[in-house]
N, C-alpha and C positions, 0 to 999 in steps of 0.2 A: 472404538468410540466416535464419536460425528464432534469435529473439531471446529473451533471460529481462532483464524488469530488476527487481532489487531495491530498494523504497524500506527503510529502514532507521530509524528514528524512537527509539532508547536514547540516554538522556542517556550512558552508560558504553559508549560504543563498540561495539570488537568484543567487548568483556565484560561483554555484554548479553546476558541469555539469551535472547532474541526475537532480537537477529541470530546469536547459535550454532546456531541453529533455524534460520533463517533461510539461513544459511553452509551447514551439512549438507546442506539441500536442493540449495541454490544447486549445492554441486558434484557431488551424486547427478546432477543433470541435466544439467550439464557434461559428464564423461563416459559418458551416453547421448548425446548430442551435440556431438562433438567439432568439429565445424565451426560451432557455435552462436555466438551470442555473449552473454557476460553483463554486461551494465550494471548499476552500482552508485553510487545517488546517499544520501548521508547527509545523512538532514534535519536530525541533531541539528548536527553537526559546518557545515554549511555550509547553514544554515536559509534555509526560503523568506521573504520579506518576507510580516509578518501582513497580510490584506486592510484596507486603509482606504479614504476618503470619493475622495481622488484615481486610487488603484490601481483601484478599480470604474469611475470615472467615464471613465480611461481604454479598458477595455472596450467602454464602453458607447460611447465617440466613433465616430463617423463618418471611415476612412481618411483620405478626402483632406482634410478639419480638423485634424488631430490634430496638436498639441504636437510637440515634439523627445520631449519628457521620456514624455508620452503615448504615443508608436511605441515608446519603451525598454519601457515596462514591456510591452505589449501584446506587442513580440518574446521576451521575458523567457517570457511564458505559451507565448506559440503554440514555441517552443524545448521546456519542457517536456510540452506534449501530442506534439508531432511526436515523443519519447522514447517515450509511453505508444499514441500510435497503430501504432508500428514495432512494440512485443512484443507476442508471442504469447503469452509468463508473466508475472506479477507476482507476482511475491512481495514479500510489505509482513510485517517483523520489529515489532510493534506493542507496546511493555507497555502497563501500564496506569497511567496517573497521576492519582489524586483521581477514579476513578470514570470515567474517561473516556481516549478517546487522548492522543498529546502533542498540544499548541500544535501542532507542525511540520507536525506529518501533515495536522490539520483547514489551517495555512494552501497547503500543498501542495493538499489536494482543493479549495479555493477560488480555487489559480489555474487547475488543469486542468478545471474543471465551468465551462463557458460554453456559453450559448444561442446557436446556431448554427454552436457547431464540436462539442462532444464529445456534444451533448443538441438536443432543439429542441422546441418546443410544436407540440401538432398538438390537432385537435380531440376527440380519445379522452385527451388529458393527454401528458405529457411522454416523448419517444420518444428512450433511449440510441444512439449513434452509436459508442461503441468497439466493433464487436460481435466474437462469434467469438474471444474469450482465455479462458484459463481462469486464475485467479486464486486463490494460497494465502496464508491469513492464521498467521502463525505467532504468538502472543501469551504475554505471561508477566505471568503477576500476582502481587503478596506472596499476596492473601485466594483462596477461591475460588468465584467469583461465576459463573460458567457455570452457565446455565440457572438463573437467580434473576432478579429483580427490577433487583439493584445491577450487572448487566452490563447495560449500557448501549451498551458500546464495538461488540459483534457486531453488535446490530442495525441501529447506525449505520453501521458497517461494507457492511454488506450493502445499506443502504438505496445510500449514496453511489454504489457501486460498478457495482448494478443501475441506476442514475438513468444512466451516462452508458454502459449496454447490456453491465456485465461481469457475468452474472449466476450463472457457474459459478465457485462460492466455496468451497475445501475451509478449515476450521478448525483447528489445530493449536493445545492451550494446556497452559501449564506452567503449573498454580497454585498455590500453597499455600506458596512458596518463599522468604516470611519467615514462617513459621510453625516454626521450628527446621528440624537440617539433617537430620533424617530426612527430616520431609515435603519438600522440598527438593529432597534427593537423588532420593528416590522420584515425586516429580511429574518431575523432568527426565529417568530412564530410561524414564519412562514417553512422554515426548511424543520423544523420542528415536527410539523404537520406533515410534512413530508415521510419523515420517520418514519411517524405515526402509519402511517398507512403503506408505507414500506413493510412494516415489523407486522401488518395484518393478516396475513395470508401462512407467517409465520406460525402466526397462534391457533389459525383455523387446521391448521394440517396435524396440528401438535393429539 
């Protein structure tokens, strides 16, 4: 079954602009894939624990030597990775908080970026293992940062996704949302139109 995995990270839940854009795209994808499955994980409402020394030690532990607590940590990570591995399309709703992605999204990637599982080291460097997937990032920002040195999140997202094997990534930005009503409405309208245009090929292929 074709699957879309949507990862939301806005503190405002369904009212977050990044979530709304992601929902618009996911709805269009579902229309084009009526037999497909949309799986939504709200990282703000149900946050992933941040990585600490004990959790990292669990990832490094050998299967036969793990404590029950370590095994639970690994099982949780494995379940997240299974969702990601099973998905054909990854949709990320990403607001910008203090010039970076939300910490809950960083925590998610800390749990799914595991050596020997989603990537491996080779003599030529790291090799991502989650290949053949398409990712869409719907980014909402209060200011205007795309294409500037202040936009640290775009580069980080491209890097971390490619690191685990997902290099086909499209970005849609809604920026200037805190710069007045006119700026906000114009930016949202542009972003929604971009989402519509992204979804058109999906319908044509259906």
